[in-house]
VOZAKE-343869 format. One record per atom (N, C-alpha, C, CB): residue number from 1; residue in one letter; x negated, y, z negated; atom name. Coordinates in nm, 4 decimals. Atoms other than C-alpha are relative to their C-alpha. Glycine has a CB too. Layout:
<recs>
REC;NUM;A;X;Y;Z;CA
...
</recs>
This chain:
<recs>
REC;1;M;-0.0784;-0.1307;0.0037;N
REC;1;M;0.0008;0.0030;-0.0051;CA
REC;1;M;-0.0855;0.1143;0.0024;C
REC;1;M;0.0864;0.0117;-0.1209;CB
REC;2;Y;0.0910;-0.1206;0.0229;N
REC;2;Y;-0.2793;0.2439;-0.1072;CA
REC;2;Y;-0.0588;0.0309;0.1418;C
REC;2;Y;-0.1236;-0.0313;-0.1146;CB
REC;3;I;0.0752;-0.0200;-0.1326;N
REC;3;I;-0.4508;0.2003;0.2425;CA
REC;3;I;0.1000;0.0683;0.0957;C
REC;3;I;-0.0553;-0.1448;0.0653;CB
REC;4;F;-0.0991;-0.0609;-0.1007;N
REC;4;F;-0.1328;0.3016;0.4342;CA
REC;4;F;0.0303;0.1423;-0.0464;C
REC;4;F;0.1399;-0.0869;0.0110;CB
REC;5;G;-0.0404;-0.1265;0.0419;N
REC;5;G;-0.0825;0.6115;0.2215;CA
REC;5;G;-0.1094;0.0882;-0.0485;C
REC;5;G;0.0962;-0.0139;-0.0989;CB
REC;6;V;0.1027;-0.0588;0.0444;N
REC;6;V;-0.4261;0.7247;0.1656;CA
REC;6;V;-0.0206;0.1387;0.0497;C
REC;6;V;-0.1002;-0.0766;0.0239;CB
REC;7;D;0.0071;-0.1434;-0.0609;N
REC;7;D;-0.4082;1.0371;0.3888;CA
REC;7;D;0.0941;0.0950;-0.0842;C
REC;7;D;0.0492;0.0000;0.1626;CB
REC;8;A;-0.0930;-0.0758;0.0705;N
REC;8;A;-0.0961;1.1516;0.2159;CA
REC;8;A;-0.0422;0.0221;-0.1450;C
REC;8;A;0.1305;-0.0649;0.0076;CB
REC;9;L;0.0478;-0.0144;0.1292;N
REC;9;L;-0.2444;1.0842;-0.1238;CA
REC;9;L;-0.1235;0.1034;-0.0092;C
REC;9;L;-0.0375;-0.1383;-0.0501;CB
REC;10;A;0.1063;-0.1029;-0.0081;N
REC;10;A;-0.5634;1.2792;-0.0384;CA
REC;10;A;0.0520;0.1425;0.0123;C
REC;10;A;-0.0891;-0.0286;0.1172;CB
REC;11;R;-0.0570;-0.1275;-0.0069;N
REC;11;R;-0.3453;1.5663;0.0738;CA
REC;11;R;0.0675;0.0499;-0.1240;C
REC;11;R;0.0901;0.0015;0.1046;CB
REC;12;F;-0.0620;-0.0169;0.1248;N
REC;12;F;-0.1615;1.5479;-0.2448;CA
REC;12;F;-0.0910;0.0695;-0.1054;C
REC;12;F;0.0445;-0.1321;-0.0479;CB
REC;13;F;0.1043;-0.0486;0.1033;N
REC;13;F;-0.4730;1.6094;-0.4606;CA
REC;13;F;-0.0748;0.1213;0.0453;C
REC;13;F;-0.1046;-0.1107;-0.0306;CB
REC;14;T;0.0788;-0.1079;-0.0462;N
REC;14;T;-0.6474;1.8597;-0.2409;CA
REC;14;T;0.0462;0.0473;0.1314;C
REC;14;T;-0.1397;-0.0369;0.0059;CB
REC;15;R;-0.0198;-0.0722;-0.1322;N
REC;15;R;-0.6101;2.0978;0.0523;CA
REC;15;R;-0.1305;0.0089;0.0849;C
REC;15;R;0.0530;0.1467;-0.0267;CB
REC;16;D;0.1216;-0.0094;-0.0615;N
REC;16;D;-0.9724;2.0765;0.1314;CA
REC;16;D;-0.0308;-0.1108;0.0875;C
REC;16;D;-0.0970;0.0144;-0.0927;CB
REC;17;A;-0.0065;0.0915;-0.1123;N
REC;17;A;-0.9996;1.9010;0.4639;CA
REC;17;A;-0.1344;-0.1009;-0.0243;C
REC;17;A;-0.0026;0.0897;0.1523;CB
REC;18;E;0.1285;0.0830;0.0010;N
REC;18;E;-1.3737;1.7889;0.3873;CA
REC;18;E;0.0073;-0.1102;-0.1117;C
REC;18;E;-0.1303;0.0960;-0.0261;CB
REC;19;V;-0.0267;0.0926;0.1086;N
REC;19;V;-1.2676;1.6289;0.0484;CA
REC;19;V;0.1000;-0.1060;0.0487;C
REC;19;V;0.0544;0.0756;-0.1254;CB
REC;20;Q;-0.1015;0.0988;-0.0482;N
REC;20;Q;-0.9687;1.4542;0.2249;CA
REC;20;Q;-0.0808;-0.0978;0.0856;C
REC;20;Q;0.1230;0.0700;0.0854;CB
REC;21;V;0.0747;0.0944;-0.0896;N
REC;21;V;-1.2190;1.3024;0.4742;CA
REC;21;V;-0.0775;-0.0980;-0.0860;C
REC;21;V;-0.0990;0.0773;0.0975;CB
REC;22;I;0.0864;0.0847;0.0848;N
REC;22;I;-1.4432;1.1763;0.1896;CA
REC;22;I;0.0919;-0.1051;-0.0664;C
REC;22;I;-0.0796;0.0876;-0.1106;CB
REC;23;V;-0.0875;0.0860;0.0785;N
REC;23;V;-1.1430;1.0247;0.0008;CA
REC;23;V;0.0346;-0.1118;0.0971;C
REC;23;V;0.1308;0.0770;-0.0574;CB
REC;24;V;-0.0292;0.1043;-0.0968;N
REC;24;V;-1.0344;0.8338;0.3158;CA
REC;24;V;-0.1124;-0.0886;0.0310;C
REC;24;V;0.0463;0.0574;0.1216;CB
REC;25;S;0.1217;0.0890;-0.0263;N
REC;25;S;-1.3921;0.7186;0.3902;CA
REC;25;S;-0.0292;-0.1002;-0.1152;C
REC;25;S;-0.1284;0.0899;0.0211;CB
REC;26;L;0.0194;0.0859;0.1097;N
REC;26;L;-1.4080;0.5628;0.0490;CA
REC;26;L;0.0973;-0.1072;-0.0266;C
REC;26;L;-0.0084;0.0744;-0.1086;CB
REC;27;T;-0.1123;0.0884;0.0150;N
REC;27;T;-1.0895;0.3763;0.0708;CA
REC;27;T;-0.0307;-0.1484;0.0077;C
REC;27;T;0.0974;0.0325;0.1002;CB
REC;28;W;0.0236;0.1474;-0.0236;N
REC;28;W;-1.2258;0.0401;0.1918;CA
REC;28;W;-0.0936;-0.0473;-0.1136;C
REC;28;W;-0.0669;-0.0296;0.1487;CB
REC;29;I;0.0881;0.0414;0.1096;N
REC;29;I;-1.5086;0.0283;-0.0685;CA
REC;29;I;0.0689;-0.0074;-0.1337;C
REC;29;I;-0.1149;0.0931;-0.0105;CB
REC;30;V;-0.0824;-0.0030;0.1262;N
REC;30;V;-1.2725;0.1157;-0.3535;CA
REC;30;V;0.0972;-0.1145;-0.0026;C
REC;30;V;0.0785;0.1339;-0.0137;CB
REC;31;A;-0.0958;0.1119;-0.0126;N
REC;31;A;-1.0173;-0.1434;-0.2300;CA
REC;31;A;-0.0814;-0.1418;-0.0219;C
REC;31;A;0.0739;0.0069;0.1512;CB
REC;32;L;0.0785;0.1314;0.0181;N
REC;32;L;-1.2908;-0.4134;-0.2001;CA
REC;32;L;-0.0496;-0.0197;-0.1433;C
REC;32;L;-0.1254;-0.0037;0.0963;CB
REC;33;S;0.0651;0.0073;0.1325;N
REC;33;S;-1.4266;-0.3336;-0.5475;CA
REC;33;S;0.1140;-0.0566;-0.0991;C
REC;33;S;-0.0591;0.1521;-0.0480;CB
REC;34;Q;-0.1021;0.0317;0.1108;N
REC;34;Q;-1.0855;-0.4003;-0.7281;CA
REC;34;Q;-0.0012;-0.1500;-0.0441;C
REC;34;Q;0.1474;0.0361;0.0505;CB
REC;35;P;0.0083;0.1409;0.0495;N
REC;35;P;-1.0891;-0.7902;-0.7167;CA
REC;35;P;-0.1241;-0.0428;-0.0717;C
REC;35;P;0.0157;-0.0892;0.1105;CB
REC;36;V;0.1241;0.0272;0.0675;N
REC;36;V;-1.4505;-0.7907;-0.7956;CA
REC;36;V;-0.0092;0.0486;-0.1424;C
REC;36;V;-0.1071;0.0575;0.0753;CB
REC;37;N;-0.0021;-0.0670;0.1300;N
REC;37;N;-1.3963;-0.5509;-1.0934;CA
REC;37;N;0.0828;-0.0858;-0.0942;C
REC;37;N;0.0581;0.1461;0.0106;CB
REC;38;A;-0.0927;0.0930;0.0874;N
REC;38;A;-1.1033;-0.7752;-1.2223;CA
REC;38;A;-0.0695;-0.1197;-0.0442;C
REC;38;A;0.1272;-0.0476;0.0766;CB
REC;39;A;0.0647;0.1241;0.0388;N
REC;39;A;-1.3123;-1.0940;-1.2133;CA
REC;39;A;-0.1023;0.0374;-0.1054;C
REC;39;A;-0.0660;-0.0741;0.1229;CB
REC;40;A;0.1099;-0.0309;0.0955;N
REC;40;A;-1.6068;-0.9177;-1.3979;CA
REC;40;A;0.0610;0.0269;-0.1312;C
REC;40;A;-0.0868;0.1210;0.0449;CB
REC;41;Y;-0.0597;-0.0338;0.1417;N
REC;41;Y;-1.3685;-0.7743;-1.6737;CA
REC;41;Y;0.0524;-0.1196;-0.0605;C
REC;41;Y;0.1163;0.1062;0.0041;CB
REC;42;V;-0.0606;0.1212;0.0658;N
REC;42;V;-1.1897;-1.1081;-1.7262;CA
REC;42;V;-0.1123;-0.0860;-0.0565;C
REC;42;V;0.0882;-0.0854;0.1030;CB
REC;43;F;0.0991;0.0763;0.0537;N
REC;43;F;-1.5127;-1.2982;-1.7573;CA
REC;43;F;-0.0629;0.0683;-0.1259;C
REC;43;F;-0.0997;-0.0271;0.1050;CB
REC;44;D;0.0610;-0.0750;0.1029;N
REC;44;D;-1.6606;-1.0264;-1.9762;CA
REC;44;D;0.0842;-0.0061;-0.1313;C
REC;44;D;-0.0192;0.1430;0.0471;CB
REC;45;G;-0.0772;0.0153;0.1100;N
REC;45;G;-1.3621;-1.0428;-2.2056;CA
REC;45;G;-0.0068;-0.1300;-0.0716;C
REC;45;G;0.1246;0.0250;0.0354;CB
REC;46;I;0.0126;0.1436;0.0495;N
REC;46;I;-1.3748;-1.4189;-2.2413;CA
REC;46;I;-0.1320;-0.0173;-0.0773;C
REC;46;I;0.0045;-0.1046;0.1228;CB
REC;47;L;0.1259;0.0231;0.0659;N
REC;47;L;-1.7431;-1.4194;-2.3225;CA
REC;47;L;-0.0283;0.0963;-0.1155;C
REC;47;L;-0.1087;0.0086;0.0993;CB
REC;48;I;-0.0012;-0.0650;0.1163;N
REC;48;I;-1.7024;-1.1381;-2.5584;CA
REC;48;I;0.0719;-0.0577;-0.1106;C
REC;48;I;0.0428;0.1162;0.0213;CB
REC;49;G;-0.0859;0.0817;0.0866;N
REC;49;G;-1.4393;-1.3298;-2.7327;CA
REC;49;G;-0.0768;-0.1127;-0.0562;C
REC;49;G;0.1203;-0.0524;0.0742;CB
REC;50;A;0.0671;0.1198;0.0334;N
REC;50;A;-1.6656;-1.6243;-2.7481;CA
REC;50;A;-0.1357;0.0420;-0.0619;C
REC;50;A;-0.0162;-0.0928;0.1257;CB
REC;51;T;0.1227;-0.0560;0.0642;N
REC;51;T;-1.9463;-1.3950;-2.8977;CA
REC;51;T;-0.1289;-0.0540;0.0674;C
REC;51;T;-0.0018;-0.0355;-0.1536;CB
REC;52;D;0.1236;0.0462;-0.0747;N
REC;52;D;-2.1936;-1.4892;-2.6213;CA
REC;52;D;-0.0783;0.1219;0.0371;C
REC;52;D;0.0351;-0.0848;0.1312;CB
REC;53;T;0.0561;-0.1426;-0.0140;N
REC;53;T;-2.3611;-1.1571;-2.6772;CA
REC;53;T;-0.1470;-0.0036;0.0703;C
REC;53;T;-0.0111;0.0719;-0.1535;CB
REC;54;R;0.1353;0.0079;-0.0656;N
REC;54;R;-2.7210;-1.2629;-2.5741;CA
REC;54;R;0.0189;-0.0003;0.1519;C
REC;54;R;-0.0802;-0.1314;-0.0460;CB
REC;55;Y;-0.0136;0.0202;-0.1395;N
REC;55;Y;-2.6050;-1.3799;-2.2331;CA
REC;55;Y;0.0575;0.1225;0.0626;C
REC;55;Y;0.0836;-0.1194;0.0289;CB
REC;56;L;-0.0686;-0.1183;-0.0481;N
REC;56;L;-2.3846;-1.0752;-2.1888;CA
REC;56;L;-0.1025;0.1048;0.0219;C
REC;56;L;0.1087;0.0480;-0.0971;CB
REC;57;R;0.1026;-0.1048;-0.0208;N
REC;57;R;-2.6880;-0.8502;-2.2558;CA
REC;57;R;-0.0863;-0.0287;0.1123;C
REC;57;R;-0.0838;0.0183;-0.1187;CB
REC;58;N;0.0929;0.0419;-0.1242;N
REC;58;N;-2.9070;-1.0421;-2.0059;CA
REC;58;N;0.0707;0.0303;0.1238;C
REC;58;N;-0.0390;-0.1584;0.0027;CB
REC;59;A;-0.0777;-0.0111;-0.1254;N
REC;59;A;-2.6411;-1.0419;-1.7495;CA
REC;59;A;0.0108;0.1548;0.0356;C
REC;59;A;0.1492;-0.0692;-0.0175;CB
REC;60;M;-0.0065;-0.1461;-0.0193;N
REC;60;M;-2.6027;-0.6626;-1.8036;CA
REC;60;M;-0.1283;0.0685;0.0525;C
REC;60;M;0.0360;0.0622;-0.1292;CB
REC;61;V;0.1314;-0.0419;-0.0443;N
REC;61;V;-2.9662;-0.5927;-1.7607;CA
REC;61;V;-0.0246;-0.0375;0.1434;C
REC;61;V;-0.1061;-0.0595;-0.0871;CB
REC;62;L;0.0144;0.0411;-0.1383;N
REC;62;L;-2.9732;-0.7964;-1.4403;CA
REC;62;L;0.0853;0.0771;0.0976;C
REC;62;L;0.0312;-0.1419;0.0118;CB
REC;63;S;-0.0977;-0.0825;-0.0747;N
REC;63;S;-2.6641;-0.6242;-1.3066;CA
REC;63;S;-0.0377;0.1498;0.0143;C
REC;63;S;0.1342;-0.0096;-0.0688;CB
REC;64;A;0.0513;-0.1410;-0.0212;N
REC;64;A;-2.8144;-0.2799;-1.3762;CA
REC;64;A;-0.1212;0.0064;0.0870;C
REC;64;A;-0.0343;0.0656;-0.1326;CB
REC;65;G;0.0985;-0.0002;-0.0959;N
REC;65;G;-3.1211;-0.3818;-1.1872;CA
REC;65;G;0.0383;-0.0146;0.1390;C
REC;65;G;-0.0851;-0.0933;-0.0289;CB
REC;66;A;-0.0625;-0.0001;-0.1307;N
REC;66;A;-2.8998;-0.4647;-0.8868;CA
REC;66;A;0.0486;0.1411;0.0360;C
REC;66;A;0.1167;-0.1001;0.0033;CB
REC;67;F;-0.0500;-0.1318;-0.0232;N
REC;67;F;-2.7380;-0.1146;-0.9228;CA
REC;67;F;-0.1276;0.0921;0.0362;C
REC;67;F;0.0820;0.0529;-0.1312;CB
REC;68;V;0.0940;-0.0834;-0.0190;N
REC;68;V;-3.0709;0.0517;-0.9375;CA
REC;68;V;-0.0752;-0.0251;0.1322;C
REC;68;V;-0.0798;-0.0032;-0.1109;CB
REC;69;A;0.0568;0.0395;-0.1350;N
REC;69;A;-3.2158;-0.1487;-0.6426;CA
REC;69;A;0.0678;0.0461;0.1123;C
REC;69;A;-0.0067;-0.1379;0.0156;CB
REC;70;V;-0.0920;-0.0578;-0.1075;N
REC;70;V;-2.9291;-0.0657;-0.4232;CA
REC;70;V;-0.0054;0.1489;0.0171;C
REC;70;V;0.1427;-0.0350;-0.0298;CB
REC;71;A;-0.0045;-0.1423;0.0034;N
REC;71;A;-2.9145;0.2937;-0.5210;CA
REC;71;A;-0.1343;0.0575;0.0456;C
REC;71;A;0.0363;0.0483;-0.1396;CB
REC;72;T;0.1358;-0.0566;-0.0248;N
REC;72;T;-3.2938;0.3430;-0.4863;CA
REC;72;T;-0.0224;-0.0205;0.1510;C
REC;72;T;-0.1179;-0.0731;-0.0911;CB
REC;73;A;0.0255;0.0248;-0.1348;N
REC;73;A;-3.3077;0.1698;-0.1497;CA
REC;73;A;0.0879;0.0831;0.0923;C
REC;73;A;0.0164;-0.1418;0.0263;CB
REC;74;G;-0.0790;-0.0850;-0.0881;N
REC;74;G;-3.0144;0.3589;-0.0101;CA
REC;74;G;-0.0455;0.1464;-0.0073;C
REC;74;G;0.1484;-0.0109;-0.0361;CB
REC;75;W;0.0353;-0.1398;0.0193;N
REC;75;W;-3.1370;0.6941;-0.1454;CA
REC;75;W;-0.1321;0.0184;0.0897;C
REC;75;W;-0.0238;0.0362;-0.1633;CB
REC;76;M;0.1252;-0.0129;-0.0761;N
REC;76;M;-3.4859;0.6330;0.0125;CA
REC;76;M;0.0218;0.0025;0.1428;C
REC;76;M;-0.0925;-0.1079;-0.0305;CB
REC;77;T;-0.0242;0.0109;-0.1433;N
REC;77;T;-3.3440;0.5393;0.3507;CA
REC;77;T;0.1021;0.0873;0.0633;C
REC;77;T;0.0355;-0.1296;0.0284;CB
REC;78;A;-0.1067;-0.0766;-0.0568;N
REC;78;A;-3.0307;0.7354;0.3960;CA
REC;78;A;0.0332;0.1240;-0.0779;C
REC;78;A;0.1185;-0.0829;0.0120;CB
REC;79;G;-0.0249;-0.1223;0.0867;N
REC;79;G;-3.0293;1.0020;0.1147;CA
REC;79;G;0.1200;-0.0358;-0.1016;C
REC;79;G;0.0396;0.1348;0.0963;CB
REC;80;L;-0.1046;0.0196;0.0942;N
REC;80;L;-2.7934;1.0351;-0.1757;CA
REC;80;L;0.1272;0.0333;0.0520;C
REC;80;L;-0.0217;0.0724;-0.1163;CB
REC;81;S;-0.1323;-0.0345;-0.0547;N
REC;81;S;-2.4278;1.0181;-0.1042;CA
REC;81;S;0.1100;-0.0713;-0.0819;C
REC;81;S;0.0095;-0.0400;0.1524;CB
REC;82;L;-0.1050;0.0566;0.0799;N
REC;82;L;-2.0981;0.9375;-0.2667;CA
REC;82;L;0.0258;-0.1552;0.0400;C
REC;82;L;0.1313;0.0884;0.0196;CB
REC;83;P;-0.0104;0.1434;-0.0354;N
REC;83;P;-2.0566;0.6076;-0.0511;CA
REC;83;P;-0.1121;-0.0889;-0.0522;C
REC;83;P;0.0047;-0.0134;0.1473;CB
REC;84;L;0.1179;0.0869;0.0606;N
REC;84;L;-2.3999;0.4989;-0.1696;CA
REC;84;L;0.0222;-0.0182;-0.1502;C
REC;84;L;-0.1487;0.0715;0.0230;CB
REC;85;V;-0.0260;0.0112;0.1400;N
REC;85;V;-2.3037;0.5549;-0.5313;CA
REC;85;V;0.1074;-0.1078;-0.0162;C
REC;85;V;0.0436;0.1370;-0.0614;CB
REC;86;W;-0.1105;0.0983;0.0098;N
REC;86;W;-1.9849;0.3444;-0.4786;CA
REC;86;W;-0.0574;-0.1256;0.0454;C
REC;86;W;0.1271;0.0380;0.0836;CB
REC;87;G;0.0609;0.1379;-0.0339;N
REC;87;G;-2.1815;0.0773;-0.2933;CA
REC;87;G;-0.0976;-0.0462;-0.1018;C
REC;87;G;-0.0728;0.0021;0.1363;CB
REC;88;A;0.0831;0.0518;0.1078;N
REC;88;A;-2.4376;0.0480;-0.5713;CA
REC;88;A;0.0916;-0.0509;-0.1178;C
REC;88;A;-0.1003;0.1125;-0.0498;CB
REC;89;L;-0.0905;0.0387;0.0949;N
REC;89;L;-2.1492;0.0310;-0.8174;CA
REC;89;L;0.0662;-0.1410;0.0260;C
REC;89;L;0.0995;0.1045;-0.0086;CB
REC;90;L;-0.0602;0.1270;-0.0464;N
REC;90;L;-1.9993;-0.2464;-0.6129;CA
REC;90;L;-0.1138;-0.1121;-0.0222;C
REC;90;L;0.0489;0.0114;0.1619;CB
REC;91;A;0.1135;0.0911;0.0259;N
REC;91;A;-2.3368;-0.4265;-0.6211;CA
REC;91;A;-0.0167;-0.0457;-0.1557;C
REC;91;A;-0.1313;0.0736;0.0482;CB
REC;92;F;0.0122;0.0340;0.1404;N
REC;92;F;-2.3506;-0.3922;-0.9944;CA
REC;92;F;0.1226;-0.0923;-0.0543;C
REC;92;F;-0.0083;0.1348;-0.0813;CB
REC;93;M;-0.1180;0.0756;0.0506;N
REC;93;M;-1.9953;-0.5197;-1.0484;CA
REC;93;M;-0.0002;-0.1508;0.0537;C
REC;93;M;0.1352;0.0754;0.0459;CB
REC;94;T;0.0181;0.1218;-0.0614;N
REC;94;T;-2.0597;-0.8080;-0.8022;CA
REC;94;T;-0.0937;-0.0872;-0.0801;C
REC;94;T;-0.0476;0.0199;0.1356;CB
REC;95;M;0.0898;0.0683;0.0829;N
REC;95;M;-2.3634;-0.9088;-0.9906;CA
REC;95;M;0.0515;-0.0433;-0.1402;C
REC;95;M;-0.1138;0.0829;-0.0144;CB
REC;96;R;-0.0558;0.0233;0.1350;N
REC;96;R;-2.1789;-0.8857;-1.3203;CA
REC;96;R;0.1051;-0.1104;0.0086;C
REC;96;R;0.0629;0.1321;-0.0598;CB
REC;97;A;-0.0995;0.1113;-0.0130;N
REC;97;A;-1.8908;-1.1031;-1.1885;CA
REC;97;A;-0.0708;-0.1363;0.0371;C
REC;97;A;0.1085;0.0374;0.1124;CB
REC;98;V;0.0713;0.1259;-0.0332;N
REC;98;V;-2.1362;-1.3591;-1.0429;CA
REC;98;V;-0.0649;-0.0600;-0.1248;C
REC;98;V;-0.1086;0.0254;0.1091;CB
REC;99;T;0.0744;0.0469;0.1199;N
REC;99;T;-2.3509;-1.3854;-1.3548;CA
REC;99;T;0.0865;-0.0563;-0.1019;C
REC;99;T;-0.0777;0.1084;-0.0611;CB
REC;100;L;-0.0931;0.0412;0.1049;N
REC;100;L;-2.0675;-1.4024;-1.5863;CA
REC;100;L;0.0891;-0.1206;0.0440;C
REC;100;L;0.0891;0.1202;-0.0394;CB
REC;101;G;-0.0789;0.1194;-0.0546;N
REC;101;G;-1.8632;-1.6524;-1.3574;CA
REC;101;G;-0.0836;-0.1229;-0.0109;C
REC;101;G;0.0434;0.0202;0.1517;CB
REC;102;I;0.0921;0.1165;0.0175;N
REC;102;I;-2.1711;-1.8775;-1.3576;CA
REC;102;I;-0.0049;-0.0553;-0.1305;C
REC;102;I;-0.1328;0.0333;0.0343;CB
REC;103;R;0.0028;0.0518;0.1359;N
REC;103;R;-2.1785;-1.8856;-1.7379;CA
REC;103;R;0.1336;-0.0529;-0.0391;C
REC;103;R;-0.0439;0.1055;-0.0972;CB
REC;104;F;-0.1296;0.0537;0.0304;N
REC;104;F;-1.8068;-1.9314;-1.7631;CA
REC;104;F;0.0189;-0.1413;0.0439;C
REC;104;F;0.1022;0.0824;0.0597;CB
REC;105;R;-0.0171;0.1317;-0.0558;N
REC;105;R;-1.8316;-2.2465;-1.5473;CA
REC;105;R;-0.0832;-0.1097;-0.0865;C
REC;105;R;-0.0475;0.0030;0.1532;CB
REC;106;T;0.0628;0.0826;0.0855;N
REC;106;T;-2.0647;-2.3972;-1.8164;CA
REC;106;T;0.0710;-0.0260;-0.1218;C
REC;106;T;-0.1198;0.0472;-0.0264;CB
REC;107;D;-0.0581;0.0098;0.1317;N
REC;107;D;-1.9715;-2.5258;-2.1555;CA
REC;107;D;-0.0892;0.0594;-0.1031;C
REC;107;D;0.0297;-0.1410;-0.0341;CB
REC;108;V;0.0901;-0.0375;0.1021;N
REC;108;V;-2.2609;-2.3571;-2.3332;CA
REC;108;V;0.0740;0.1089;-0.0906;C
REC;108;V;-0.1363;0.0541;0.0642;CB
REC;109;W;-0.0585;-0.1146;0.0720;N
REC;109;W;-2.0473;-2.0571;-2.4422;CA
REC;109;W;0.1163;-0.0566;-0.0919;C
REC;109;W;0.0555;0.1131;0.1057;CB
REC;110;R;-0.1146;0.0606;0.0573;N
REC;110;R;-1.7530;-2.2891;-2.5604;CA
REC;110;R;-0.0191;-0.0354;-0.1444;C
REC;110;R;0.0364;-0.1181;0.0758;CB
REC;111;D;0.0096;0.0534;0.1280;N
REC;111;D;-1.9110;-2.4154;-2.8830;CA
REC;111;D;-0.0099;0.0892;-0.1150;C
REC;111;D;-0.1024;-0.0796;-0.0024;CB
REC;112;G;-0.0036;-0.0925;0.1162;N
REC;112;G;-1.9115;-2.0928;-3.0719;CA
REC;112;G;-0.1365;0.0328;-0.0753;C
REC;112;G;0.0941;-0.0592;-0.0995;CB
REC;113;T;0.1290;-0.0131;0.0537;N
REC;113;T;-2.2802;-2.1020;-3.1478;CA
REC;113;T;-0.0914;0.0948;0.0736;C
REC;113;T;-0.0592;-0.1278;-0.0060;CB
REC;114;T;0.0894;-0.1013;-0.0831;N
REC;114;T;-2.4102;-1.8560;-2.8755;CA
REC;114;T;-0.0063;0.1221;-0.0567;C
REC;114;T;0.0452;0.0241;0.1376;CB
REC;115;G;0.0105;-0.1433;0.0530;N
REC;115;G;-2.3374;-1.5382;-3.0656;CA
REC;115;G;-0.0889;0.0081;-0.1162;C
REC;115;G;0.1366;0.0567;-0.0410;CB
REC;116;T;0.0786;-0.0347;0.1158;N
REC;116;T;-2.5367;-1.3734;-3.3330;CA
REC;116;T;0.0858;0.0105;-0.1206;C
REC;116;T;-0.0738;0.1273;0.0216;CB
REC;117;T;-0.0715;-0.0108;0.1145;N
REC;117;T;-2.4281;-1.3410;-3.6881;CA
REC;117;T;0.0540;0.1455;-0.0047;C
REC;117;T;-0.0853;-0.0385;-0.1197;CB
REC;118;G;-0.0625;-0.1230;0.0132;N
REC;118;G;-2.2081;-1.0366;-3.7677;CA
REC;118;G;-0.0799;0.0966;-0.0965;C
REC;118;G;0.1404;-0.0237;-0.0479;CB
REC;119;D;0.0627;-0.0811;0.0959;N
REC;119;D;-2.3174;-0.7347;-3.9790;CA
REC;119;D;0.0074;-0.0456;-0.1370;C
REC;119;D;0.0507;0.1248;0.0064;CB
REC;120;D;-0.0222;0.0461;0.1474;N
REC;120;D;-2.1774;-0.9032;-4.2862;CA
REC;120;D;-0.0635;-0.1393;-0.0127;C
REC;120;D;0.1631;-0.0071;-0.0417;CB
REC;121;G;0.0646;0.1318;0.0176;N
REC;121;G;-2.3817;-1.2222;-4.2189;CA
REC;121;G;0.0884;-0.1121;0.0334;C
REC;121;G;-0.0473;-0.0179;-0.1381;CB
REC;122;T;-0.0952;0.1131;-0.0236;N
REC;122;T;-2.0811;-1.4246;-4.1137;CA
REC;122;T;-0.0351;-0.0597;0.1413;C
REC;122;T;0.1580;0.0513;-0.0067;CB
REC;123;K;0.0327;0.0559;-0.1314;N
REC;123;K;-2.1144;-1.6648;-3.8251;CA
REC;123;K;0.1335;0.0057;0.0847;C
REC;123;K;-0.0588;-0.1533;-0.0135;CB
REC;124;P;-0.1194;-0.0092;-0.0814;N
REC;124;P;-1.8764;-1.6547;-3.5217;CA
REC;124;P;0.0978;-0.1211;-0.0221;C
REC;124;P;-0.0412;0.0089;0.1476;CB
REC;125;L;-0.0925;0.0999;0.0154;N
REC;125;L;-1.5532;-1.8493;-3.5422;CA
REC;125;L;-0.0248;-0.1239;0.0969;C
REC;125;L;0.1334;0.0603;0.0202;CB
REC;126;T;0.0097;0.1110;-0.0887;N
REC;126;T;-1.5602;-2.2003;-3.3881;CA
REC;126;T;0.1210;-0.0517;0.0305;C
REC;126;T;-0.0779;-0.0992;-0.0473;CB
</recs>
């Protein structure tokens, strides 16, 4: 639905023709990112609930590295732009969804012993 009404939506928020063109040009990358983001958030929530914090930290570092790599490569070759930022964000979220999806498919996180103890010294619930 959004794709069919993007022109009208852009005009609703701004009268600046240049901004409208930018909004329309980002439609596909924003639309493509939505299912990727959803998968990443679902896996993130499951693993947070399982207190798999060490793995979540490591996956975040790896995902941040993907963002930096894509953003740096794009900046050096084509210059800084809004589509580049969105593309790098999509790379970040894709890496996040993939790394967390891989972890989800294992049984390691299910035993309740992957997390650290809480501030009060209690162990995660099993």
